[in-house]
C-alpha positions as CSV (number, residue, x, y, z in Angstrom):
1,M,117.4,135.4,120.2
2,P,114.3,136.7,121.0
3,L,114.0,139.9,118.3
4,D,115.4,143.1,119.5
5,R,113.4,145.6,121.2
6,V,113.8,148.6,119.1
7,I,113.3,146.3,115.7
8,A,110.0,145.0,117.4
9,E,108.8,148.3,118.2
10,V,109.6,150.1,114.6
11,T,107.8,147.2,113.2
12,D,104.7,147.8,115.4
13,R,105.1,151.1,114.5
14,I,105.0,150.7,110.7
15,I,102.1,148.1,111.1
16,E,99.6,150.5,113.0
17,R,100.6,153.4,111.0
18,S,99.9,151.3,107.4
19,A,97.1,149.4,108.9
20,Q,94.5,150.9,106.7
21,S,96.8,151.7,103.6
22,R,97.9,147.9,103.9
23,G,94.5,146.9,104.3
24,R,92.9,148.0,101.2
25,Y,96.1,147.2,99.4
26,L,95.5,143.3,100.5
27,E,92.0,143.5,99.8
28,T,92.5,144.2,96.3
29,M,95.3,141.8,95.9
30,R,93.5,138.9,97.2
31,A,90.6,139.7,95.1
32,A,92.7,139.6,92.3
33,A,94.5,136.3,93.0
34,A,90.9,134.9,93.4
35,D,90.4,135.6,90.0
36,G,92.5,132.6,89.1
37,P,95.0,132.4,86.1
38,R,95.2,135.5,84.1
39,R,94.7,133.9,80.7
40,A,91.5,132.3,81.8
41,H,90.1,135.8,81.4
42,L,91.1,136.3,77.7
43,T,89.1,135.8,74.7
44,C,90.1,133.5,72.1
45,G,91.1,137.1,70.0
46,N,93.0,138.3,72.9
47,Q,95.1,134.7,72.9
48,A,95.8,134.5,69.5
49,H,97.8,138.1,69.2
50,A,99.6,136.9,72.6
51,Y,100.8,133.7,71.0
52,A,101.2,134.5,67.6
53,A,104.9,134.3,67.4
54,M,105.5,131.6,70.0
55,G,106.3,128.8,67.6
56,A,106.6,125.5,69.3
57,D,105.3,127.0,72.7
58,K,101.8,127.7,71.1
59,D,100.2,124.7,72.1
60,A,101.1,125.2,76.0
61,L,100.2,128.6,76.1
62,I,96.5,127.4,74.4
63,E,96.3,124.9,76.7
64,A,97.0,127.2,79.8
65,R,98.1,124.2,82.0
66,A,101.3,125.3,81.9
67,P,102.6,128.2,83.7
68,N,103.4,131.1,81.6
69,I,106.1,133.6,82.8
70,G,106.6,137.1,81.9
71,I,110.0,138.7,81.6
72,I,110.4,142.3,82.2
73,T,114.1,143.2,81.2
74,A,115.8,146.4,81.8
75,Y,118.6,145.1,79.0
76,N,121.0,147.5,77.2
77,D,124.3,147.2,76.4
78,M,125.5,150.7,77.3
79,L,125.0,149.8,81.1
80,S,127.7,147.3,81.9
81,A,125.4,145.9,84.9
82,H,122.3,145.1,82.3
83,Q,124.9,144.0,79.4
84,P,124.5,140.5,80.6
85,F,120.8,140.2,80.1
86,E,121.2,140.0,76.5
87,T,121.2,136.7,76.5
88,Y,118.8,135.7,79.7
89,P,115.5,135.5,77.5
90,D,116.9,132.5,75.6
91,L,118.1,130.9,78.8
92,I,115.2,131.7,80.6
93,R,113.0,130.4,77.5
94,S,114.7,127.0,77.4
95,A,114.8,126.4,81.2
96,A,110.6,127.1,81.3
97,R,110.4,124.7,79.0
98,A,112.4,122.2,80.7
99,A,110.5,122.9,83.7
100,G,107.2,122.4,81.5
101,A,106.5,126.2,81.4
102,T,106.7,128.8,78.6
103,A,108.2,132.4,78.8
104,Q,107.8,135.7,77.2
105,V,109.6,138.8,77.3
106,A,106.7,141.2,78.3
107,G,108.3,144.1,77.9
108,G,111.4,146.3,78.4
109,V,111.8,149.2,80.8
110,P,114.8,151.6,80.4
111,A,117.5,151.6,82.1
112,M,120.0,154.8,82.5
113,C,123.3,155.1,84.1
114,D,123.7,157.6,86.7
115,G,127.7,157.4,86.1
116,V,127.4,158.2,82.3
117,T,125.0,161.3,83.6
118,Q,126.7,162.1,86.5
119,G,127.2,165.8,86.8
120,Q,125.5,166.1,83.6
121,T,121.9,167.4,82.4
122,G,120.9,163.9,81.7
123,M,121.0,163.5,85.8
124,E,118.0,165.4,86.1
125,L,115.9,162.5,84.4
126,S,117.6,159.9,87.0
127,L,115.0,159.8,89.8
128,F,112.1,160.1,87.7
129,S,113.2,157.4,85.7
130,R,112.2,155.1,88.3
131,D,108.6,156.1,88.2
132,V,109.0,155.9,84.4
133,I,110.6,152.0,85.0
134,A,107.5,151.1,87.1
135,L,104.9,152.6,84.5
136,A,106.9,150.7,81.5
137,A,106.6,147.7,83.7
138,G,103.2,147.8,84.1
139,V,102.5,148.2,80.9
140,G,104.2,144.9,79.9
141,L,102.6,143.1,82.5
142,S,98.9,144.6,81.5
143,H,98.3,142.3,79.3
144,N,97.3,139.8,81.4
145,T,98.5,136.8,80.0
146,F,101.4,135.6,82.9
147,D,101.3,133.4,86.0
148,A,104.7,134.5,87.0
149,A,107.0,137.7,86.6
150,I,111.0,137.6,86.1
151,Y,112.7,140.8,86.6
152,L,115.9,141.4,85.0
153,G,117.5,144.7,86.6
154,V,120.5,145.9,88.5
155,C,121.1,149.4,89.1
156,D,120.3,152.6,90.9
157,K,116.5,153.3,90.0
158,I,115.9,150.1,88.1
159,V,115.3,147.8,90.8
160,P,113.3,150.0,92.8
161,G,110.5,150.8,89.8
162,L,110.7,147.2,89.2
163,V,109.7,146.4,92.7
164,M,106.9,149.3,92.6
165,A,105.6,147.6,89.4
166,A,106.1,144.0,91.2
167,A,104.1,145.0,94.4
168,T,101.3,146.7,92.1
169,F,100.9,143.5,90.3
170,G,101.5,141.7,93.9
171,Y,98.9,138.9,93.0
172,I,101.6,137.4,90.2
173,P,104.3,135.9,91.8
174,S,107.9,137.2,91.0
175,I,111.5,136.8,91.4
176,F,114.3,138.8,90.5
177,L,117.4,137.6,88.4
178,P,120.5,139.6,89.2
179,A,123.4,139.8,86.4
180,G,126.1,140.2,88.8
181,P,129.3,142.2,89.5
182,M,132.2,142.7,87.3
183,T,135.4,141.2,88.1
184,S,137.6,143.6,90.3
185,G,139.5,146.1,88.5
186,L,141.7,148.8,89.3
187,P,141.4,149.2,93.1
188,N,138.5,152.0,94.4
189,D,140.7,154.2,96.4
190,E,143.3,154.4,93.6
191,K,140.4,155.5,91.5
192,A,139.4,158.1,94.0
193,K,143.0,159.2,94.5
194,V,143.4,159.7,90.7
195,R,140.2,161.7,91.1
196,Q,141.4,164.0,93.7
197,Q,144.7,164.3,91.7
198,F,142.4,165.5,88.7
199,A,140.3,167.9,90.8
200,N,143.6,169.8,92.2
201,G,145.4,169.9,88.5
202,E,147.8,167.3,89.6
203,V,147.4,165.6,86.8
204,G,145.8,165.5,83.1
205,R,142.8,164.4,81.6
206,D,144.6,161.2,80.2
207,A,145.9,159.6,83.8
208,L,141.7,160.4,84.8
209,M,140.6,158.5,81.9
210,A,143.4,155.5,82.3
211,A,142.4,155.1,85.9
212,E,138.4,155.2,85.2
213,M,139.0,152.6,82.3
214,A,140.7,150.3,84.5
215,S,138.2,150.6,87.1
216,Y,135.2,150.2,84.8
217,H,136.4,147.3,82.3
218,G,134.2,145.2,81.8
219,P,130.1,143.4,82.1
220,G,128.6,143.5,85.3
221,T,127.9,146.1,88.1
222,C,130.4,148.5,89.3
223,T,132.3,146.8,92.2
224,F,131.7,149.6,94.8
225,Y,129.1,149.5,97.4
226,G,126.6,152.4,95.6
227,T,123.1,151.9,94.8
228,A,123.4,149.0,92.5
229,N,124.7,146.8,94.7
230,S,122.7,148.0,97.7
231,N,119.8,146.9,95.4
232,Q,121.2,143.9,95.2
233,M,121.7,143.5,98.8
234,L,118.1,144.5,99.6
235,M,116.6,141.7,97.2
236,E,118.4,139.2,99.2
237,F,117.4,140.4,102.5
238,M,113.9,141.1,101.5
239,G,113.5,137.5,99.8
240,L,112.9,138.3,96.2
241,H,116.2,136.7,95.2
242,L,117.3,133.5,95.2
243,P,119.8,132.7,98.5
244,G,123.4,133.6,97.2
245,A,122.5,135.0,94.3
246,S,123.7,138.7,94.2
247,F,127.3,139.0,94.0
248,V,128.5,135.9,91.5
249,N,130.2,137.2,88.7
250,P,128.4,137.5,84.9
251,G,129.6,134.7,82.7
252,T,130.1,132.5,84.9
253,P,128.9,128.7,85.1
254,L,127.5,129.3,88.6
255,R,125.6,132.5,87.4
256,E,123.9,130.9,84.5
257,A,122.8,127.9,86.9
258,L,121.2,130.7,89.4
259,T,119.2,132.0,86.4
260,V,118.1,128.3,85.4
261,A,117.1,127.8,89.0
262,G,115.2,130.8,89.2
263,T,113.2,130.3,86.4
264,E,112.2,127.0,87.8
265,R,111.4,128.2,91.0
266,A,109.6,131.3,89.1
267,A,107.4,128.1,87.4
268,S,106.9,126.0,90.6
269,I,105.4,129.1,92.9
270,T,102.4,130.1,90.5
271,A,98.7,129.6,91.6
272,L,98.8,126.6,88.9
273,G,101.0,124.5,91.5
274,N,101.1,123.8,95.2
275,D,103.2,126.1,96.4
276,F,101.8,129.9,95.5
277,R,103.6,132.8,96.6
278,P,102.4,135.8,95.4
279,V,104.5,139.5,96.0
280,Y,101.8,140.8,98.3
281,E,102.7,137.9,100.6
282,I,106.5,138.9,100.5
283,L,106.3,142.2,100.7
284,D,105.2,142.9,104.1
285,E,106.3,144.9,106.8
286,K,108.5,142.6,108.2
287,A,110.4,142.2,104.9
288,F,110.8,146.2,104.6
289,V,112.4,146.3,108.3
290,N,114.9,143.4,107.4
291,G,115.5,145.6,104.1
292,I,116.6,148.3,106.4
293,V,118.4,146.6,108.6
294,G,120.7,145.2,105.6
295,L,121.1,148.7,104.6
296,M,122.4,149.4,108.0
297,A,124.7,146.8,108.4
298,T,125.8,147.1,105.2
299,G,126.5,150.7,105.3
300,G,124.5,150.7,101.9
301,S,123.2,153.8,99.9
302,T,121.2,156.8,100.9
303,N,119.5,156.9,97.8
304,L,117.7,153.9,99.2
305,V,116.7,155.9,102.1
306,M,114.1,157.4,99.3
307,H,113.4,154.5,97.2
308,L,112.2,152.5,99.9
309,P,109.4,154.6,101.1
310,A,108.4,154.8,97.6
311,M,108.8,150.8,96.9
312,A,106.8,150.5,100.5
313,K,104.1,153.0,99.4
314,A,103.5,150.5,96.3
315,A,102.3,147.6,98.6
316,G,100.4,149.7,100.8
317,I,103.2,150.1,103.4
318,Q,104.1,153.7,105.2
319,L,107.8,154.2,106.0
320,D,109.2,157.4,108.1
321,L,112.8,158.7,108.3
322,Q,112.6,158.2,112.1
323,D,112.1,154.2,111.0
324,F,115.5,154.6,109.3
325,S,117.3,156.4,112.1
326,D,116.2,153.8,114.9
327,I,116.6,150.6,113.1
328,S,120.4,152.2,112.3
329,S,120.9,152.8,115.9
330,V,120.6,149.3,117.3
331,T,122.1,147.7,113.7
332,P,126.1,147.1,113.9
333,L,128.1,148.2,110.9
334,M,129.5,145.1,110.1
335,A,131.2,145.7,106.6
336,K,133.5,148.0,105.1
337,V,133.4,147.8,101.5
338,Y,134.3,151.2,99.4
339,P,133.9,154.0,99.7
340,N,133.5,152.7,103.3
341,G,136.3,150.7,103.1
342,L,139.1,149.6,100.6
343,A,137.4,146.2,99.5
344,D,135.1,145.9,96.6
345,V,131.9,143.9,96.9
346,N,133.8,140.6,95.2
347,H,136.0,140.8,98.2
348,F,133.0,141.2,100.6
349,H,131.2,137.9,98.8
350,A,134.4,136.3,99.0
351,A,134.8,137.1,103.2
352,G,131.4,135.5,103.5
353,G,129.1,137.8,101.9
354,L,125.5,138.3,102.8
355,G,124.9,134.5,103.8
356,Y,127.3,135.5,107.0
357,M,125.8,138.7,107.7
358,I,122.2,137.5,107.8
359,G,123.1,134.5,109.8
360,Q,124.7,136.8,112.5
361,L,122.1,139.3,112.5
362,L,119.2,136.6,112.9
363,D,121.4,135.1,115.8
364,A,121.4,138.7,117.2
365,G,118.0,139.3,117.0
366,L,118.0,142.3,114.6
367,L,116.0,140.3,111.5
368,H,112.5,139.0,111.2
369,E,113.0,135.2,110.6
370,D,109.3,134.3,110.0
371,V,109.1,135.8,106.6
372,T,107.6,134.6,103.5
373,T,110.4,134.5,100.5
374,V,110.8,133.2,96.7
375,A,112.9,130.3,98.1
376,G,110.7,129.4,100.9
377,D,109.3,130.1,104.3
378,G,111.8,131.7,106.6
379,L,115.1,133.8,106.0
380,S,117.3,131.6,107.4
381,L,117.4,130.0,104.1
382,Y,119.7,133.0,103.3
383,T,122.2,131.8,104.9
384,Q,123.3,129.2,102.7
385,E,125.3,129.4,99.9
386,P,124.6,127.9,96.2
387,K,127.0,125.7,94.9
388,L,127.5,123.7,91.5
389,E,126.8,120.3,91.5
390,D,126.6,118.5,87.7
391,G,125.6,121.8,86.4
392,K,122.8,122.3,89.1
393,V,122.6,124.5,92.1
394,V,122.8,122.9,95.3
395,Y,122.7,124.7,98.6
396,A,125.0,124.2,101.5
397,A,125.7,126.0,104.6
398,G,127.3,129.3,104.1
399,A,130.3,130.8,105.9
400,G,130.4,130.2,109.6
401,E,132.8,133.3,110.2
402,T,134.4,135.6,108.6
403,L,137.3,135.1,106.0
404,N,138.5,138.1,106.3
405,D,137.7,140.5,109.5
406,K,138.9,143.6,108.0
407,I,136.0,143.6,105.3
408,L,133.3,141.5,107.4
409,R,133.0,141.5,111.0
410,P,130.7,139.7,113.4
411,A,127.6,141.3,115.1
412,S,129.4,140.9,118.2
413,D,132.6,142.7,117.1
414,P,131.3,145.1,114.3
415,F,133.5,148.5,113.0
416,Q,130.9,150.3,114.3
417,S,128.2,149.7,117.0
418,T,125.2,151.5,114.8
419,G,124.5,151.7,111.1
420,G,125.9,154.7,110.2
421,L,122.5,156.7,109.2
422,V,121.3,159.7,110.7
423,Q,118.1,161.5,110.6
424,L,118.8,165.0,110.8
425,A,116.1,167.5,112.3
426,G,116.1,171.5,113.2
427,N,115.2,174.7,112.1
428,L,116.1,174.1,108.2
429,G,113.8,170.6,108.0
430,R,114.7,167.2,107.7
431,A,117.7,165.7,106.1
432,V,119.5,162.5,106.5
433,I,123.4,161.8,106.9
434,K,125.5,158.6,106.2
435,T,128.6,158.9,108.6
436,S,129.8,155.2,108.4
437,A,132.8,156.2,106.1
438,V,133.2,159.7,107.7
439,A,135.7,160.0,110.5
440,P,134.1,160.4,113.8
441,E,136.0,164.1,114.4
442,R,133.9,165.1,111.4
443,H,130.5,164.2,112.6
444,V,129.8,168.0,114.3
445,I,130.6,170.6,111.5
446,E,129.7,174.5,112.6
447,A,130.8,176.9,110.2
448,P,129.3,179.7,107.9
449,A,127.5,179.0,104.8
450,R,128.2,179.5,101.4
451,I,125.5,179.8,99.3
452,F,125.1,178.1,95.4
453,H,122.2,177.0,93.3
454,D,124.2,175.0,90.9
455,Q,126.9,172.4,91.3
456,G,128.8,173.8,88.6
457,D,129.6,177.4,90.8
458,V,130.8,175.1,93.6
459,K,133.9,173.7,91.4
460,T,134.2,177.5,89.7
461,A,134.4,178.7,93.4
462,F,136.8,176.1,94.6
463,Q,139.1,176.7,91.2
464,N,139.2,180.4,91.8
465,G,140.3,179.5,95.1
466,E,137.6,181.2,97.0
467,I,137.0,178.6,99.7
468,T,140.0,178.8,102.2
469,S,138.4,178.5,105.4
470,D,135.8,176.6,107.8
471,T,132.5,176.3,105.4
472,I,129.4,174.8,104.7
473,V,128.9,174.3,101.4
474,V,124.8,174.8,100.6
475,V,123.8,173.8,97.3
476,R,119.6,174.5,97.1
477,F,117.2,174.3,94.3
478,Q,118.3,170.6,93.7
479,G,115.2,168.9,95.1
480,P,112.7,166.9,92.6
481,K,110.6,169.9,92.2
482,S,113.5,172.0,91.3
483,N,115.3,170.0,88.5
484,G,114.4,166.2,89.2
485,M,117.0,166.1,92.1
486,P,120.6,164.9,90.5
487,E,123.1,163.1,92.4
488,L,125.8,165.7,93.2
489,H,128.5,163.2,93.2
490,S,130.8,165.1,91.1
491,L,131.3,167.5,94.2
492,T,132.6,165.0,96.2
493,P,136.5,165.1,95.0
494,T,136.1,168.7,94.9
495,L,134.8,168.7,98.9
496,A,137.5,165.8,99.7
497,V,140.2,168.4,98.6
498,L,139.3,170.9,101.0
499,Q,138.9,168.6,103.5
500,D,142.4,166.9,103.1
501,R,143.8,170.6,103.2
502,G,142.7,170.7,106.8
503,L,139.3,172.5,106.8
504,K,136.3,171.7,108.3
505,V,134.0,171.3,105.6
506,A,130.2,169.8,104.8
507,L,127.3,169.8,102.4
508,V,124.2,170.6,102.8
509,T,121.8,170.2,100.0
510,D,118.1,169.5,99.0
511,G,119.6,167.4,96.3
512,R,121.0,163.7,96.6
513,M,124.1,162.6,96.8
514,S,125.8,159.2,95.5
515,G,125.4,156.2,96.6
516,A,128.9,156.0,97.1
517,S,129.2,158.9,98.9
518,G,132.2,158.9,101.1
519,K,134.4,160.8,103.6
520,V,132.8,164.3,103.7
521,P,129.8,164.8,105.8
522,A,126.7,165.6,104.2
523,A,123.4,166.4,105.2
524,I,121.1,165.5,101.8
525,H,117.3,165.3,101.0
526,V,116.8,168.6,102.8
527,C,112.8,168.5,103.1
528,P,111.0,170.6,102.6
529,E,113.0,171.5,99.4
530,A,113.9,175.3,98.5
531,A,111.6,175.4,95.5
532,D,108.8,174.1,98.0
533,G,108.9,176.8,100.5
534,G,111.7,175.1,102.7
535,P,113.7,177.0,105.4
536,I,116.7,176.5,103.4
537,A,115.5,178.9,101.1
538,L,116.0,181.6,103.4
539,L,120.0,181.1,104.2
540,R,122.3,183.8,102.8
541,D,126.1,183.4,102.7
542,G,128.1,183.9,106.0
543,D,125.1,182.5,108.4
544,M,126.5,179.9,110.7
545,L,125.2,176.6,110.6
546,R,125.5,173.5,112.6
547,L,125.3,170.0,111.4
548,D,125.4,167.2,114.2
549,A,125.4,164.0,113.3
550,T,125.7,163.0,117.2
551,T,122.4,164.6,118.1
552,G,120.4,164.2,114.7
553,T,120.6,168.1,114.4
554,L,120.4,170.5,111.3
555,T,120.1,173.8,112.2
556,C,121.0,178.0,111.2
557,L,122.5,179.7,114.6
558,E,120.5,182.6,113.2
559,D,117.4,184.3,113.4
560,L,115.2,183.2,109.9
561,S,112.3,185.1,110.9
562,G,111.3,187.7,109.0
563,R,113.6,187.0,105.8
564,T,112.0,186.6,102.5
565,P,112.9,183.2,100.8
566,A,115.3,183.1,97.4
567,V,113.9,182.6,94.3
568,A,115.8,180.9,91.7
569,D,115.7,181.1,88.0
570,L,114.1,177.4,87.0
571,S,113.3,178.4,83.6
572,G,116.2,176.6,81.9
573,N,115.8,173.1,83.9
574,G,112.6,172.5,81.6
575,N,114.8,172.5,78.3
576,G,117.1,170.1,76.6
577,V,118.3,166.5,77.2
578,G,114.7,165.3,77.2
579,R,113.7,167.7,80.4
580,E,110.7,169.1,78.4
581,L,108.9,165.7,78.8
582,F,109.0,165.7,82.4
583,E,107.4,168.7,83.4
584,V,104.3,167.0,84.7
585,F,106.7,165.1,86.8
586,R,108.4,168.0,88.5
587,R,105.0,169.8,89.2
588,N,103.3,166.5,91.1
589,V,106.4,164.8,92.8
590,G,106.0,164.3,96.3
591,L,108.4,165.2,99.1
592,A,111.7,163.6,99.3
593,A,111.0,162.3,102.9
594,E,108.5,159.9,101.7
595,G,109.9,158.8,98.3
596,A,109.7,161.8,96.1
597,G,107.1,159.7,94.1
598,V,104.9,160.3,91.2
599,V,103.0,157.3,90.4
600,V,102.6,156.1,93.9
C-alpha cells in the first residue's frame, strides 16, 4: 500500500520546517560519532575513577575492547511501574558479561507519580520534572565512558525526559527497557463509578479507598491507557523498544528474557561492532510521524501532544499542533482501552496488541516502514511477537486478526474513522481536545462561562450546588508560567456528575488534563496561557463560549476588545513542597503548544 497522502504531506512539511535545526543537529551528532568510542578520550586517571568499584569487570573496561553499557534508571519503590527496576541492573550486568560486554549504572533520575500528586501541590512540579530528568540523565552520561545506553523508565514525564536525553546524546546507541503493566485488578469502569459516587456523597471514603486499592494493587504500570502506557506504545512505534516488549507483565519469565535480549541488543549495536545504530539515526522525522500515528490509533494521552514536540526539538525536529490534527484526521481509532472503553492494557495486549495494530496501519499506508529501529531496519519487525524458547526470546508472526473486536479492530473497520484529537483555534488562542471518549452529541458545547482560578474552587462551587445549568467551566492561570501546569484530573468526577445530570458541560483551561481524561469535553493547553497575556485572561462569568470539535474552533461569542485582562495572585505558587526550587523554570518555560520546554 502506498503511503497515505496526508501522512506524506505532513512528513514533508516537518522535514522542510526542520531543515536548518535538524541539519545542525545531525552535523553535531555525526562529528561526535566520528570521534569513536568515548573511553578513548579519557586519561588513565579518569578511567581509574570510573572503574574503581567494578571488580571482575575492571580488566574488560581497561582494555576498552568490550562495549560498556551505561544504565540510566528511574527506579524507586514508591512508583508501582518503577519498582520492578530494582533488580534490573544486576540482570543487565550479568547479561552484558555473557554477551562479552560490561554495564554500569551511569546515574539515577527522579520519577514522580502523578497519581500520588493528583490534585495536590506537588503536581505543580510534575511537568518540570521532565526537564529535570533530561538534565539528570545528561549528568550521568557526561562521564563519557559508555558505548551504549539502556534507559529504565515508564511513566508520565520519565520517558519523555529520557528521550530528550537520548536525543541529546544521539551519537550513543540506546534501548529503552520497560517494566510492563500490573496484572488486572478492579475494572477501571467500576473504580470510576465509585469515584463519582464519592463525589456525589453517595459512598464514604472507606469505599473509595477500597476501590482504589483494588485497582492499583501490585508492581507494574497502572492498567488504564493513560500517559504511562501511551509512552510504552510510543517507544514501540518509534523503534526504541524491542518488538512486543511494551505490555508484558513484571515478574514473568518473558519479561526477564526481554530484559536480557535488550541488553544483548544494546551490546551489539555499538560503534565497536558491525551494526552501529546511534539514536540520531532512529529518531528522525519519520519516527516521530509514526509515533503520532500510534497515539491517534490507540486514543492515547493528550499529555504526549505536549511531550512529543519537546522530544522532537531535542533531535532538531520541529512539530506543530497542526501536524497532530492532520494526522488524526486520517488515522482510524482502532482501540478501545479505558478511559476510551472498558478494557485495560492487558486485555488490549491479549487481543493482538501493538503488533497487530502496526501491521494493520502499515497495510493501510499510514506508517513509514522504511525506518531504522533498535531491532533492525524496517517497522515491519514490530508486527512480530516475542515468545520464549529454551529461556530465550524468539520471534514469531504476530496476531493476523484481532482476537476481540470489542477492544481492537482492523484499520478497515475502526471504532472511529479519525484518531479523536483535534486542534481548536479561535479568538481564545489554540488548544487541543481529545474526543475519542466523548459522545458525539457532546462534540459541540455552547454555554455561559464560569470562571475559576483554582481547581479547588470548582469543587466547592459544585458541593454548594452552584452549577445547575449548562456551563463551560474555565480554569485559568494553570499554565506552565503560572504554576507549572498541573493536571486537573481531579475535576473529572465532578464534571462527569454534572454531565450525568443532563447538563451540557465542558472544561476550558490553559492547564493539562490527565492522560486518562475521558467523557467530558475538555479544551486543554489553551495557548497563550493567562499568565502570558492570553485572551483567556479576558473572559468574565457569563460570557457565551462555543467549543466545537467538529470545526476545530474555540471562541468567545462576546466582543473582547477593550477589556482589561484579569490578574491572579500567583505569589503563593512559589512556596511549599519544593516549588521554591523551580522559580527559574516558571520564568523561562516555553509555550505549551511548543512543548513547554525549559532545557530545549
